[in-house]
The first five atom37 places (N, CA, C, CB, O) and aatype in JSON, in Angstrom:
{
  "aatype": [10, 6, 5, 8, 3, 9, 1, 10, 18, 0, 5, 1, 8, 7, 10, 0, 10, 12, 5, 16, 14, 16, 7, 9, 8, 18, 10, 9, 10, 1, 3, 19, 6, 7, 14, 14, 0, 11, 14, 3, 5, 17, 19, 1, 19, 2, 18, 1, 10, 6, 10, 10, 2, 7, 3, 16, 0, 18, 0, 16, 6, 0, 7, 1, 14, 6, 15, 13, 12, 19, 6, 12, 3, 5, 19, 6, 15, 7, 10, 8, 6, 0, 9, 5, 10, 10, 7, 16, 7, 3, 15, 0, 10, 9, 19, 9, 14, 15, 18, 1, 0, 8, 7, 10, 9, 7, 3, 5, 6, 1, 9, 14, 12, 1, 15, 16, 9, 19, 18, 1, 10, 7, 19, 19, 1, 9, 15, 2, 11, 14],
  "atom_mask": [
    [1, 1, 1, 1, 1],
    [1, 1, 1, 1, 1],
    [1, 1, 1, 1, 1],
    [1, 1, 1, 1, 1],
    [1, 1, 1, 1, 1],
    [1, 1, 1, 1, 1],
    [1, 1, 1, 1, 1],
    [1, 1, 1, 1, 1],
    [1, 1, 1, 1, 1],
    [1, 1, 1, 1, 1],
    [1, 1, 1, 1, 1],
    [1, 1, 1, 1, 1],
    [1, 1, 1, 1, 1],
    [1, 1, 1, 0, 1],
    [1, 1, 1, 1, 1],
    [1, 1, 1, 1, 1],
    [1, 1, 1, 1, 1],
    [1, 1, 1, 1, 1],
    [1, 1, 1, 1, 1],
    [1, 1, 1, 1, 1],
    [1, 1, 1, 1, 1],
    [1, 1, 1, 1, 1],
    [1, 1, 1, 0, 1],
    [1, 1, 1, 1, 1],
    [1, 1, 1, 1, 1],
    [1, 1, 1, 1, 1],
    [1, 1, 1, 1, 1],
    [1, 1, 1, 1, 1],
    [1, 1, 1, 1, 1],
    [1, 1, 1, 1, 1],
    [1, 1, 1, 1, 1],
    [1, 1, 1, 1, 1],
    [1, 1, 1, 1, 1],
    [1, 1, 1, 0, 1],
    [1, 1, 1, 1, 1],
    [1, 1, 1, 1, 1],
    [1, 1, 1, 1, 1],
    [1, 1, 1, 1, 1],
    [1, 1, 1, 1, 1],
    [1, 1, 1, 1, 1],
    [1, 1, 1, 1, 1],
    [1, 1, 1, 1, 1],
    [1, 1, 1, 1, 1],
    [1, 1, 1, 1, 1],
    [1, 1, 1, 1, 1],
    [1, 1, 1, 1, 1],
    [1, 1, 1, 1, 1],
    [1, 1, 1, 1, 1],
    [1, 1, 1, 1, 1],
    [1, 1, 1, 1, 1],
    [1, 1, 1, 1, 1],
    [1, 1, 1, 1, 1],
    [1, 1, 1, 1, 1],
    [1, 1, 1, 0, 1],
    [1, 1, 1, 1, 1],
    [1, 1, 1, 1, 1],
    [1, 1, 1, 1, 1],
    [1, 1, 1, 1, 1],
    [1, 1, 1, 1, 1],
    [1, 1, 1, 1, 1],
    [1, 1, 1, 1, 1],
    [1, 1, 1, 1, 1],
    [1, 1, 1, 0, 1],
    [1, 1, 1, 1, 1],
    [1, 1, 1, 1, 1],
    [1, 1, 1, 1, 1],
    [1, 1, 1, 1, 1],
    [1, 1, 1, 1, 1],
    [1, 1, 1, 1, 1],
    [1, 1, 1, 1, 1],
    [1, 1, 1, 1, 1],
    [1, 1, 1, 1, 1],
    [1, 1, 1, 1, 1],
    [1, 1, 1, 1, 1],
    [1, 1, 1, 1, 1],
    [1, 1, 1, 1, 1],
    [1, 1, 1, 1, 1],
    [1, 1, 1, 0, 1],
    [1, 1, 1, 1, 1],
    [1, 1, 1, 1, 1],
    [1, 1, 1, 1, 1],
    [1, 1, 1, 1, 1],
    [1, 1, 1, 1, 1],
    [1, 1, 1, 1, 1],
    [1, 1, 1, 1, 1],
    [1, 1, 1, 1, 1],
    [1, 1, 1, 0, 1],
    [1, 1, 1, 1, 1],
    [1, 1, 1, 0, 1],
    [1, 1, 1, 1, 1],
    [1, 1, 1, 1, 1],
    [1, 1, 1, 1, 1],
    [1, 1, 1, 1, 1],
    [1, 1, 1, 1, 1],
    [1, 1, 1, 1, 1],
    [1, 1, 1, 1, 1],
    [1, 1, 1, 1, 1],
    [1, 1, 1, 1, 1],
    [1, 1, 1, 1, 1],
    [1, 1, 1, 1, 1],
    [1, 1, 1, 1, 1],
    [1, 1, 1, 1, 1],
    [1, 1, 1, 0, 1],
    [1, 1, 1, 1, 1],
    [1, 1, 1, 1, 1],
    [1, 1, 1, 0, 1],
    [1, 1, 1, 1, 1],
    [1, 1, 1, 1, 1],
    [1, 1, 1, 1, 1],
    [1, 1, 1, 1, 1],
    [1, 1, 1, 1, 1],
    [1, 1, 1, 1, 1],
    [1, 1, 1, 1, 1],
    [1, 1, 1, 1, 1],
    [1, 1, 1, 1, 1],
    [1, 1, 1, 1, 1],
    [1, 1, 1, 1, 1],
    [1, 1, 1, 1, 1],
    [1, 1, 1, 1, 1],
    [1, 1, 1, 1, 1],
    [1, 1, 1, 1, 1],
    [1, 1, 1, 0, 1],
    [1, 1, 1, 1, 1],
    [1, 1, 1, 1, 1],
    [1, 1, 1, 1, 1],
    [1, 1, 1, 1, 1],
    [1, 1, 1, 1, 1],
    [1, 1, 1, 1, 1],
    [1, 1, 1, 1, 1],
    [1, 1, 1, 1, 1]
  ],
  "atom_positions": [
    [[28.14, 42.57, 5.17], [27.74, 43.95, 4.93], [26.48, 44.3, 5.72], [27.51, 44.18, 3.43], [26.4, 45.37, 6.34]],
    [[25.49, 43.42, 5.7], [24.25, 43.7, 6.41], [24.48, 43.78, 7.93], [23.2, 42.62, 6.1], [23.91, 44.65, 8.6]],
    [[25.31, 42.88, 8.47], [25.62, 42.92, 9.91], [26.32, 44.24, 10.26], [26.5, 41.71, 10.31], [26.1, 44.8, 11.33]],
    [[27.17, 44.72, 9.35], [27.84, 46.0, 9.54], [26.81, 47.13, 9.62], [28.85, 46.26, 8.4], [26.91, 48.0, 10.48]],
    [[25.84, 47.12, 8.71], [24.78, 48.14, 8.71], [23.98, 48.1, 10.01], [23.84, 47.94, 7.51], [23.6, 49.15, 10.54]],
    [[23.73, 46.9, 10.52], [22.99, 46.75, 11.78], [23.81, 47.32, 12.94], [22.64, 45.26, 12.05], [23.27, 48.01, 13.8]],
    [[25.12, 47.05, 12.96], [25.98, 47.61, 14.01], [25.98, 49.14, 13.96], [27.43, 47.07, 13.86], [25.92, 49.8, 15.0]],
    [[26.06, 49.7, 12.74], [26.03, 51.16, 12.61], [24.69, 51.73, 13.09], [26.27, 51.57, 11.14], [24.66, 52.77, 13.75]],
    [[23.59, 51.05, 12.77], [22.26, 51.47, 13.23], [22.23, 51.49, 14.75], [21.16, 50.52, 12.68], [21.75, 52.46, 15.35]],
    [[22.74, 50.44, 15.39], [22.75, 50.36, 16.85], [23.6, 51.48, 17.44], [23.27, 48.98, 17.31], [23.21, 52.11, 18.43]],
    [[24.76, 51.72, 16.86], [25.63, 52.8, 17.35], [24.95, 54.16, 17.21], [26.96, 52.8, 16.59], [24.97, 54.98, 18.13]],
    [[24.36, 54.4, 16.06], [23.71, 55.68, 15.77], [22.6, 55.97, 16.77], [23.14, 55.68, 14.34], [22.37, 57.12, 17.14]],
    [[21.9, 54.92, 17.21], [20.78, 55.1, 18.13], [21.13, 54.78, 19.57], [19.62, 54.24, 17.7], [20.26, 54.82, 20.44]],
    [[22.4, 54.45, 19.85], [22.83, 54.15, 21.21], [22.17, 52.91, 21.79], [0.0, 0.0, 0.0], [21.81, 52.9, 22.97]],
    [[22.02, 51.88, 20.98], [21.33, 50.66, 21.4], [22.33, 49.54, 21.7], [20.35, 50.2, 20.31], [23.24, 49.28, 20.92]],
    [[22.16, 48.89, 22.83], [22.97, 47.72, 23.18], [22.18, 46.47, 22.79], [23.34, 47.71, 24.73], [21.55, 45.83, 23.63]],
    [[22.22, 46.14, 21.51], [21.42, 45.03, 20.99], [22.04, 43.67, 21.35], [21.28, 45.15, 19.48], [23.26, 43.5, 21.32]],
    [[21.18, 42.73, 21.7], [21.57, 41.33, 21.88], [21.42, 40.68, 20.5], [20.68, 40.59, 22.99], [20.76, 41.23, 19.62]],
    [[22.04, 39.5, 20.32], [21.93, 38.8, 19.04], [21.67, 37.32, 19.26], [23.21, 39.0, 18.2], [22.29, 36.69, 20.12]],
    [[20.74, 36.78, 18.47], [20.49, 35.34, 18.51], [21.5, 34.65, 17.59], [19.01, 35.02, 18.07], [22.15, 35.32, 16.78]],
    [[21.66, 33.33, 17.7], [22.59, 32.62, 16.82], [22.26, 32.75, 15.33], [22.62, 31.16, 17.19], [23.15, 32.59, 14.49]],
    [[21.01, 33.04, 14.99], [20.63, 33.15, 13.58], [20.74, 34.57, 13.03], [19.21, 32.66, 13.41], [20.42, 34.81, 11.87]],
    [[21.2, 35.52, 13.85], [21.44, 36.87, 13.35], [20.36, 37.89, 13.64], [0.0, 0.0, 0.0], [20.44, 39.02, 13.16]],
    [[19.35, 37.51, 14.41], [18.32, 38.47, 14.81], [18.9, 39.3, 15.96], [16.98, 37.74, 15.25], [19.45, 38.75, 16.91]],
    [[18.77, 40.62, 15.86], [19.22, 41.5, 16.93], [17.99, 42.03, 17.66], [20.1, 42.68, 16.37], [16.95, 42.27, 17.03]],
    [[18.1, 42.21, 18.97], [16.93, 42.68, 19.71], [17.35, 43.4, 20.98], [16.01, 41.5, 20.05], [18.46, 43.24, 21.49]],
    [[16.43, 44.21, 21.46], [16.57, 44.89, 22.73], [15.21, 44.86, 23.39], [17.1, 46.36, 22.56], [14.24, 45.39, 22.85]],
    [[15.12, 44.23, 24.56], [13.86, 44.18, 25.29], [13.71, 45.52, 26.01], [13.81, 42.96, 26.31], [14.53, 45.89, 26.84]],
    [[12.65, 46.24, 25.67], [12.42, 47.57, 26.23], [11.6, 47.51, 27.52], [11.72, 48.45, 25.21], [11.82, 48.29, 28.44]],
    [[10.66, 46.58, 27.57], [9.86, 46.37, 28.77], [9.75, 44.87, 28.96], [8.42, 47.05, 28.66], [9.35, 44.14, 28.05]],
    [[10.11, 44.41, 30.16], [10.11, 42.98, 30.46], [9.17, 42.73, 31.63], [11.56, 42.47, 30.79], [9.49, 43.05, 32.78]],
    [[8.0, 42.17, 31.32], [6.99, 41.9, 32.33], [7.09, 40.41, 32.71], [5.55, 42.26, 31.8], [7.32, 39.56, 31.86]],
    [[6.9, 40.13, 33.98], [6.96, 38.75, 34.46], [5.91, 37.9, 33.73], [6.73, 38.69, 36.0], [4.75, 38.31, 33.59]],
    [[6.31, 36.74, 33.26], [5.36, 35.85, 32.6], [6.04, 35.03, 31.53], [0.0, 0.0, 0.0], [7.15, 35.35, 31.1]],
    [[5.38, 33.96, 31.1], [5.98, 33.05, 30.12], [6.02, 33.66, 28.72], [5.21, 31.73, 30.09], [5.14, 34.44, 28.35]],
    [[7.03, 33.29, 27.94], [7.12, 33.77, 26.57], [6.16, 33.01, 25.65], [8.55, 33.63, 26.05], [5.64, 31.95, 26.0]],
    [[5.93, 33.58, 24.48], [5.1, 32.93, 23.46], [5.75, 31.63, 23.0], [4.87, 33.88, 22.24], [6.97, 31.5, 22.98]],
    [[4.9, 30.67, 22.64], [5.37, 29.37, 22.16], [4.74, 29.05, 20.81], [5.03, 28.26, 23.19], [3.72, 29.64, 20.44]],
    [[5.35, 28.13, 20.06], [4.74, 27.72, 18.78], [3.28, 27.3, 18.96], [5.55, 26.57, 18.14], [2.92, 26.72, 19.98]],
    [[2.47, 27.6, 17.97], [1.05, 27.3, 17.91], [0.19, 28.16, 18.83], [0.85, 25.87, 18.25], [-1.02, 27.93, 18.93]],
    [[0.77, 29.14, 19.5], [-0.03, 30.08, 20.27], [-0.29, 31.31, 19.4], [0.69, 30.48, 21.6], [0.45, 31.6, 18.45]],
    [[-1.35, 32.02, 19.73], [-1.69, 33.27, 19.05], [-1.13, 34.43, 19.85], [-3.23, 33.42, 18.87], [-1.24, 34.47, 21.07]],
    [[-0.52, 35.36, 19.15], [-0.04, 36.59, 19.79], [-0.74, 37.78, 19.14], [1.52, 36.72, 19.68], [-0.9, 37.85, 17.92]],
    [[-1.14, 38.73, 19.99], [-1.7, 40.0, 19.53], [-0.63, 41.05, 19.81], [-3.08, 40.37, 20.24], [-0.14, 41.16, 20.93]],
    [[-0.28, 41.81, 18.78], [0.81, 42.77, 18.91], [0.44, 44.12, 18.3], [2.07, 42.23, 18.25], [-0.34, 44.2, 17.35]],
    [[1.01, 45.15, 18.88], [1.05, 46.47, 18.26], [2.47, 46.61, 17.73], [0.66, 47.64, 19.28], [3.43, 46.22, 18.4]],
    [[2.62, 47.16, 16.55], [3.97, 47.28, 16.0], [4.09, 48.45, 15.03], [4.37, 46.0, 15.31], [3.11, 48.95, 14.48]],
    [[5.33, 48.84, 14.86], [5.72, 49.71, 13.76], [6.9, 49.03, 13.09], [6.07, 51.18, 14.25], [7.88, 48.7, 13.76]],
    [[6.81, 48.81, 11.8], [7.87, 48.17, 11.04], [8.59, 49.25, 10.24], [7.32, 47.04, 10.11], [7.97, 49.94, 9.42]],
    [[9.89, 49.38, 10.47], [10.67, 50.43, 9.83], [11.82, 49.83, 9.03], [11.21, 51.4, 10.88], [12.2, 48.68, 9.22]],
    [[12.34, 50.63, 8.14], [13.59, 50.31, 7.46], [14.72, 50.91, 8.28], [13.6, 50.85, 5.97], [14.47, 51.73, 9.17]],
    [[15.96, 50.53, 8.01], [17.09, 51.04, 8.79], [17.23, 52.56, 8.71], [18.37, 50.39, 8.32], [17.8, 53.17, 9.6]],
    [[16.71, 53.17, 7.64], [16.81, 54.62, 7.51], [15.73, 55.35, 8.31], [16.72, 55.02, 6.04], [15.67, 56.58, 8.29]],
    [[14.87, 54.59, 9.01], [13.83, 55.2, 9.85], [12.48, 55.33, 9.18], [0.0, 0.0, 0.0], [11.51, 55.66, 9.85]],
    [[12.4, 55.08, 7.88], [11.1, 55.14, 7.19], [10.18, 54.05, 7.72], [11.29, 55.0, 5.66], [10.59, 52.9, 7.86]],
    [[8.93, 54.41, 8.0], [7.93, 53.43, 8.43], [7.35, 52.74, 7.2], [6.81, 54.1, 9.28], [6.86, 53.4, 6.29]],
    [[7.4, 51.41, 7.2], [6.81, 50.64, 6.1], [5.37, 50.24, 6.44], [7.66, 49.39, 5.8], [4.47, 50.37, 5.6]],
    [[5.17, 49.76, 7.65], [3.84, 49.31, 8.09], [3.71, 49.59, 9.58], [3.64, 47.79, 7.79], [4.7, 49.69, 10.3]],
    [[2.47, 49.71, 10.05], [2.21, 49.88, 11.48], [0.76, 49.5, 11.76], [2.5, 51.34, 11.94], [-0.12, 49.62, 10.91]],
    [[0.53, 49.04, 12.99], [-0.84, 48.78, 13.39], [-1.51, 50.13, 13.67], [-0.9, 47.85, 14.65], [-0.85, 51.11, 14.01]],
    [[-2.82, 50.14, 13.52], [-3.57, 51.34, 13.85], [-3.73, 51.42, 15.36], [-4.97, 51.34, 13.15], [-3.79, 50.39, 16.04]],
    [[-3.78, 52.63, 15.88], [-3.93, 52.83, 17.33], [-5.15, 52.06, 17.83], [-4.05, 54.33, 17.67], [-6.25, 52.19, 17.29]],
    [[-4.95, 51.28, 18.88], [-6.05, 50.52, 19.48], [-6.5, 49.31, 18.69], [0.0, 0.0, 0.0], [-7.5, 48.69, 19.03]],
    [[-5.76, 48.96, 17.61], [-6.15, 47.81, 16.78], [-4.97, 46.88, 16.56], [-6.71, 48.29, 15.42], [-4.42, 46.82, 15.45]],
    [[-4.56, 46.13, 17.6], [-3.44, 45.21, 17.44], [-3.77, 44.12, 16.43], [-3.06, 44.6, 18.78], [-4.93, 43.81, 16.18]],
    [[-2.73, 43.53, 15.86], [-2.89, 42.44, 14.9], [-2.44, 41.14, 15.54], [-2.09, 42.72, 13.6], [-1.61, 41.13, 16.45]],
    [[-2.99, 40.02, 15.04], [-2.69, 38.7, 15.59], [-2.02, 37.82, 14.56], [-3.96, 38.04, 16.1], [-2.26, 37.94, 13.36]],
    [[-1.18, 36.91, 15.05], [-0.64, 35.84, 14.2], [-0.31, 34.65, 15.07], [0.61, 36.32, 13.41], [-0.09, 34.78, 16.28]],
    [[-0.27, 33.48, 14.44], [0.06, 32.26, 15.16], [1.56, 32.0, 15.04], [-0.76, 31.05, 14.61], [2.12, 31.98, 13.95]],
    [[2.2, 31.81, 16.18], [3.65, 31.6, 16.23], [4.03, 30.33, 15.48], [4.13, 31.52, 17.7], [3.47, 29.26, 15.7]],
    [[4.99, 30.48, 14.6], [5.55, 29.41, 13.76], [4.59, 28.9, 12.68], [5.97, 28.25, 14.63], [4.9, 27.91, 12.02]],
    [[3.44, 29.55, 12.5], [2.48, 29.05, 11.52], [2.11, 30.1, 10.47], [1.23, 28.58, 12.23], [2.03, 29.77, 9.28]],
    [[1.88, 31.33, 10.87], [1.37, 32.34, 9.94], [2.46, 32.92, 9.05], [0.7, 33.46, 10.7], [3.65, 32.74, 9.29]],
    [[2.0, 33.6, 8.01], [2.89, 34.19, 7.0], [3.45, 35.52, 7.47], [2.14, 34.37, 5.68], [3.1, 36.57, 6.94]],
    [[4.33, 35.47, 8.46], [5.11, 36.64, 8.85], [6.57, 36.25, 8.72], [4.75, 37.14, 10.31], [6.88, 35.08, 8.52]],
    [[7.46, 37.21, 8.84], [8.88, 36.96, 8.67], [9.37, 35.86, 9.62], [9.67, 38.25, 8.9], [8.96, 35.82, 10.79]],
    [[10.24, 34.98, 9.13], [10.77, 33.91, 9.99], [11.51, 34.51, 11.19], [11.72, 32.98, 9.19], [11.5, 33.93, 12.27]],
    [[12.15, 35.65, 10.99], [12.83, 36.31, 12.1], [11.87, 36.78, 13.17], [0.0, 0.0, 0.0], [12.23, 36.79, 14.35]],
    [[10.66, 37.18, 12.79], [9.67, 37.59, 13.78], [9.16, 36.38, 14.54], [8.5, 38.33, 13.1], [8.94, 36.46, 15.75]],
    [[8.96, 35.25, 13.85], [8.55, 34.02, 14.55], [9.57, 33.66, 15.63], [8.39, 32.85, 13.56], [9.2, 33.26, 16.73]],
    [[10.86, 33.82, 15.3], [11.9, 33.52, 16.28], [11.89, 34.51, 17.44], [13.28, 33.52, 15.61], [11.88, 34.11, 18.6]],
    [[11.88, 35.79, 17.12], [12.0, 36.83, 18.14], [10.8, 36.88, 19.08], [12.18, 38.18, 17.48], [10.97, 37.16, 20.27]],
    [[9.6, 36.63, 18.57], [8.41, 36.72, 19.42], [8.46, 35.71, 20.55], [7.14, 36.52, 18.58], [7.82, 35.89, 21.58]],
    [[9.22, 34.63, 20.36], [9.33, 33.6, 21.39], [10.26, 34.01, 22.53], [9.81, 32.31, 20.78], [10.46, 33.26, 23.48]],
    [[10.84, 35.2, 22.43], [11.62, 35.78, 23.52], [10.75, 36.67, 24.4], [12.81, 36.59, 22.97], [11.19, 37.13, 25.45]],
    [[9.5, 36.9, 23.97], [8.64, 37.89, 24.62], [7.38, 37.26, 25.2], [8.25, 38.97, 23.64], [6.88, 36.25, 24.7]],
    [[6.88, 37.88, 26.26], [5.62, 37.47, 26.86], [4.63, 38.62, 26.83], [0.0, 0.0, 0.0], [4.94, 39.71, 26.35]],
    [[3.44, 38.38, 27.36], [2.39, 39.4, 27.41], [2.89, 40.62, 28.18], [1.12, 38.83, 28.07], [3.44, 40.5, 29.28]],
    [[2.7, 41.79, 27.59], [3.11, 43.03, 28.22], [4.52, 43.47, 27.86], [0.0, 0.0, 0.0], [4.89, 44.62, 28.11]],
    [[5.3, 42.58, 27.29], [6.68, 42.93, 26.9], [6.68, 43.8, 25.66], [7.51, 41.66, 26.66], [5.75, 43.76, 24.84]],
    [[7.72, 44.59, 25.52], [7.94, 45.32, 24.28], [9.42, 45.23, 23.94], [7.48, 46.81, 24.39], [10.27, 45.09, 24.81]],
    [[9.7, 45.32, 22.65], [11.08, 45.14, 22.19], [11.3, 45.85, 20.87], [11.43, 43.65, 22.05], [10.36, 46.15, 20.13]],
    [[12.56, 46.1, 20.6], [13.01, 46.55, 19.3], [13.72, 45.34, 18.69], [13.97, 47.83, 19.39], [14.63, 44.78, 19.29]],
    [[13.29, 44.93, 17.5], [13.8, 43.72, 16.87], [14.33, 44.08, 15.49], [12.7, 42.61, 16.78], [13.6, 44.63, 14.66]],
    [[15.59, 43.78, 15.23], [16.22, 44.08, 13.94], [16.43, 42.75, 13.22], [17.58, 44.86, 14.12], [17.15, 41.88, 13.7]],
    [[15.79, 42.62, 12.06], [15.8, 41.35, 11.32], [16.51, 41.55, 9.99], [14.35, 40.83, 11.09], [16.08, 42.34, 9.16]],
    [[17.63, 40.82, 9.79], [18.32, 40.92, 8.5], [17.46, 40.37, 7.37], [19.66, 40.17, 8.55], [16.55, 39.57, 7.6]],
    [[17.74, 40.81, 6.17], [16.9, 40.46, 5.01], [16.71, 38.96, 4.84], [17.5, 41.03, 3.75], [15.63, 38.52, 4.45]],
    [[17.75, 38.17, 5.13], [17.62, 36.72, 4.92], [16.66, 36.06, 5.91], [18.98, 36.06, 5.04], [16.29, 34.9, 5.71]],
    [[16.24, 36.76, 6.95], [15.2, 36.27, 7.87], [13.94, 37.12, 7.78], [15.73, 36.26, 9.33], [13.02, 36.96, 8.58]],
    [[13.91, 38.02, 6.77], [12.76, 38.92, 6.6], [12.15, 38.7, 5.22], [13.18, 40.41, 6.78], [11.48, 37.68, 5.0]],
    [[12.36, 39.63, 4.3], [11.73, 39.55, 2.98], [12.71, 39.19, 1.87], [11.07, 40.85, 2.65], [12.35, 39.19, 0.69]],
    [[13.95, 38.89, 2.23], [14.92, 38.34, 1.29], [15.31, 39.24, 0.13], [0.0, 0.0, 0.0], [15.31, 40.46, 0.23]],
    [[15.64, 38.57, -0.97], [16.17, 39.25, -2.14], [15.17, 40.18, -2.81], [16.66, 38.25, -3.13], [15.56, 41.2, -3.39]],
    [[13.88, 39.84, -2.74], [12.91, 40.61, -3.53], [12.11, 41.63, -2.72], [11.96, 39.67, -4.18], [11.36, 42.41, -3.31]],
    [[12.26, 41.66, -1.4], [11.43, 42.56, -0.6], [10.0, 42.07, -0.59], [0.0, 0.0, 0.0], [9.73, 40.9, -0.87]],
    [[9.07, 42.95, -0.28], [7.66, 42.53, -0.31], [6.95, 43.07, -1.54], [6.94, 43.0, 0.95], [5.73, 42.91, -1.68]],
    [[7.68, 43.69, -2.44], [7.17, 44.24, -3.69], [6.13, 45.33, -3.47], [6.58, 43.14, -4.54], [5.36, 45.66, -4.37]],
    [[6.12, 45.9, -2.25], [5.25, 47.05, -1.96], [6.06, 48.13, -1.27], [4.05, 46.63, -1.08], [6.48, 49.1, -1.9]],
    [[6.28, 47.96, 0.03], [6.93, 49.03, 0.81], [8.31, 48.66, 1.33], [6.06, 49.39, 1.98], [9.03, 49.51, 1.85]],
    [[8.71, 47.39, 1.18], [10.01, 46.96, 1.66], [10.88, 46.62, 0.45], [9.88, 45.72, 2.63], [10.61, 45.66, -0.27]],
    [[11.93, 47.41, 0.23], [12.81, 47.17, -0.92], [13.57, 45.85, -0.82], [13.79, 48.31, -1.07], [13.66, 45.25, 0.25]],
    [[14.1, 45.4, -1.94], [14.86, 44.17, -1.94], [16.07, 44.27, -1.0], [15.32, 43.84, -3.36], [16.66, 45.33, -0.83]],
    [[16.4, 43.12, -0.4], [17.54, 42.99, 0.51], [17.51, 43.95, 1.69], [18.82, 43.19, -0.26], [18.56, 44.43, 2.12]],
    [[16.34, 44.24, 2.21], [16.22, 45.22, 3.31], [16.25, 44.56, 4.68], [14.94, 46.01, 3.16], [15.57, 43.57, 4.93]],
    [[17.07, 45.14, 5.55], [17.0, 44.84, 6.97], [15.78, 45.6, 7.49], [18.33, 45.25, 7.75], [15.56, 46.75, 7.11]],
    [[14.99, 44.96, 8.35], [13.81, 45.62, 8.9], [13.9, 45.73, 10.41], [12.53, 44.87, 8.49], [14.59, 44.94, 11.06]],
    [[13.2, 46.7, 10.95], [13.2, 46.96, 12.39], [11.76, 46.96, 12.88], [13.91, 48.32, 12.73], [10.93, 47.74, 12.41]],
    [[11.46, 46.07, 13.83], [10.15, 46.06, 14.47], [10.26, 46.77, 15.81], [9.61, 44.61, 14.65], [11.15, 46.47, 16.61]],
    [[9.36, 47.69, 16.06], [9.13, 48.22, 17.4], [7.8, 47.59, 17.79], [9.1, 49.85, 17.46], [6.75, 47.92, 17.24]],
    [[7.86, 46.67, 18.74], [6.74, 45.76, 18.94], [6.37, 45.65, 20.41], [7.08, 44.39, 18.39], [7.23, 45.59, 21.28]],
    [[5.08, 45.62, 20.67], [4.56, 45.37, 22.02], [3.59, 44.2, 21.96], [0.0, 0.0, 0.0], [2.73, 44.14, 21.08]],
    [[3.74, 43.26, 22.9], [2.86, 42.1, 22.96], [1.67, 42.42, 23.85], [3.62, 40.85, 23.5], [1.82, 42.67, 25.04]],
    [[0.48, 42.41, 23.25], [-0.74, 42.73, 23.97], [-1.28, 41.5, 24.69], [-1.79, 43.29, 22.99], [-1.72, 41.58, 25.84]],
    [[-1.24, 40.35, 23.99], [-1.81, 39.14, 24.57], [-1.23, 37.91, 23.89], [-3.35, 39.14, 24.44], [-0.88, 37.93, 22.71]],
    [[-1.12, 36.84, 24.66], [-0.76, 35.52, 24.13], [-1.86, 34.58, 24.55], [0.66, 35.04, 24.65], [-2.24, 34.56, 25.72]],
    [[-2.37, 33.78, 23.61], [-3.44, 32.86, 23.95], [-3.42, 31.64, 23.03], [-4.79, 33.56, 23.86], [-2.66, 31.59, 22.06]],
    [[-4.24, 30.68, 23.35], [-4.32, 29.47, 22.53], [-5.4, 29.57, 21.47], [-4.57, 28.26, 23.41], [-5.58, 28.64, 20.68]],
    [[-6.13, 30.69, 21.44], [-7.18, 30.93, 20.44], [-6.94, 32.29, 19.8], [-8.61, 30.85, 21.09], [-6.33, 33.17, 20.42]],
    [[-7.41, 32.48, 18.57], [-7.23, 33.8, 17.93], [-7.95, 34.93, 18.64], [-7.7, 33.74, 16.52], [-7.88, 36.08, 18.2]]
  ]
}
């Protein structure tokens, strides 16, 4: 059912999404030459996190990107996977099914239970330090 909803979302928005073996869907919007992020590296990103209906759940403030360590910090497992497809300067639309996002219970704030989430994300920097 969730994969069906993702396909409908892609059709509705005219998106040719790629899919990883674990069910993460993505579309690279800007692809800049350079190596992708790796585990234990820090990434600084600007993002808007939306639900499939287009409602914004969270977003970085303009000019204030947020950082996390790949494969280490408390972000969605689907984001840890998808960020490793991107390098500095890249941007992408990433659709993460609930089982790789916030699961059965949501985040108990802005993301309802069993929600597929959509990241509109730009990678500002990748480094070995925060």
